N, C-alpha and C positions, 0 to 999 in steps of 0.2 A: 812329229820330230822325235826321234829316239836319241838316247845319249851318244850313240856311235856317230851320228851325223851332226852333232851340235856344233854351232858356228863359233869361231874364235871371239866374235863380238859378244855373243851371249855368255861365253865363259868369262870374258873380261868384265862385262857389266855385273854379273852375279858375284864375281870375286870382289869387285869394288864395293858392292852393297854389303857384303859380309864384313869387309874391313871397316866400312863406315859405321855400320851398326855396332860393331864391337867398340869403336871409339866413343859411341854414344851410350855405352853400357847395355847394349842389347845383345842377345845371343847371335853370334855370327852365322851359325848354320841356319837359324830361323830366318835371318835376313837373306841368306842365299836362296832358300826355298821360296820365300815370298817374292824375291826378285824374279826368280825363274817363272813362277806362276803368273806374275804380272806381265813379264815380257812375252811369253808365248800366248797369252790372252785366250786361254781355253782350259777346260778341265783336264787335269793330268793325273794319271794313275800313280799310285805310290811306287810301283815297280819302275816306271819311267823316271820319277824324281830320284829314286835311289841310284839308278844307272847313270842318269845325266849328270848328277851332282857328286857321284861317287861317295855316297853316304851309306853307312851301315844302317841296318834296320833300326837299331836303337837310336842312333843320332837322328835319323829321319823321324822316328816316332816322337822324340823329344821336341824337335823343331815344329812338327805339325801340331802337337799338343799346345805348345806355347802360342803359336799363331792363332789357333782356334780359341784359346783362352782369351786372347786379346781381340777376338772377333775380326781378325784380318783375313781369314780364309773360312771357307765352308765346304763340307763334304757334299758332293752332288749325286754321286751314284757309286755303287760298290767300289770303294777304295780310291775314287777320284776326288781331287780337290781343285778349287778355283778361288781366285780373288777378284776383286773388282778391277775394272779397266780405267777408272778415273783416279789419277794420282792425288787430286785434291780431296776426294772422298776418303781415300785410304789414309792420307795424312791427318785429316780431321778426326777420323775414327781412332787412329793411334794416339793422337794428342788427348782426346777425350778419355781414353783408357788410362793413359799415364796420369792425367789429372786426377782421375778417380783413385788410382792406386798410390800415387806419390804426393800430390799436393795437399790433399786432405790430411794425411798423417803428418806431413811436414808442418802444417799449420798447428796441429795439436801439440807436437813436440816443442816447437818454437814458443808457442804461447805459454805452455807449462814451464819451460826452461826460463823464460823471461820473468814470469811470476815468481819462480823459485829464487832466481838471482836477485830480484828486488827485495825478497823477504829474508834472505840469509843475513844473519848478523855479520857485520864486517865485510859484506859482499862487495865485490868490485863493481862500481858503477859503470866502469868501462865495459866489462863483460855484459852487463844488462843492456847497455846502449848498443853494443855490437849485435847482440841477439835481436834487439828491437829493429835494427836496420835490416837484418835478414828477414825478420817477420814481415816488415813492410814490403820488401821485395816479393816475397811469396804471396802476400795478400794482393799485391798489384797484379801478379801473374794470374792468380785465381780470378780476379775481377775481370781482367781482359778476356780470359778464356770463357768465363760465364757469359759475357756479352757477345763474344764471337759465336758461341753455340746458338744464340738466339737469332743470329742473322742467317738469311738464306745462303746456301753455299755459293751461289752466283755473286752475292754481294761481297763475300769474303774474297773470292777470286778477283773481283774487280778492284777491291781496295789494295790487295797485295800487288796486283798487276800494275796499278797506278803508282804505287810506292816504288816498285821496281823500275818502271819507266822513268820516274823522277830521279832515282838514284843513278841510272845509266846516263841520263842527260847531264846531271851534275858532274859525273865522272868525265864525260866527254868535254864538257865546258871548262871545268876547273883543272882537272888533271891534265887534259890535253894542253891547256894554256901553260901550266907550270912545267910540263915536260918540254915545251918548246923554248923555254928561257935558257 
């Protein structure tokens, strides 16, 4: 598939992924490139990526470097790139990388800030308490992630799938009932 025959559905999906990624604080163009690689499900040359997504060489190089740094894509042969075909695996890999890059440093800053807030003469106990709440939240996120990483991918999928089924059932049961009243 070259950029000239790209489908409107592919354009719409990659555009949406770029917007969604930006809302989550991720580079929009990297999300577009990743989305394209995932959706076409085959190795793609840089020239095709540039043409299909209408990206300059610099923008494409930046997007590819970011994705490779996050271990979301790999170079397979002379200038071609690919990503995995399993969205669960991609999500878990992205979460692990964000955990490594963001949660650890957040824990360090919050622990130090709380310790400093408690030690400052005349410090606001409210500030220390609020930092403590943030710290507990981030510690909980780190603990959940640590245990989720130990589970086989199939178990995580099943747990999330069961949670999703339960939520949809509750929506149909209770929202459907309240909407009929």
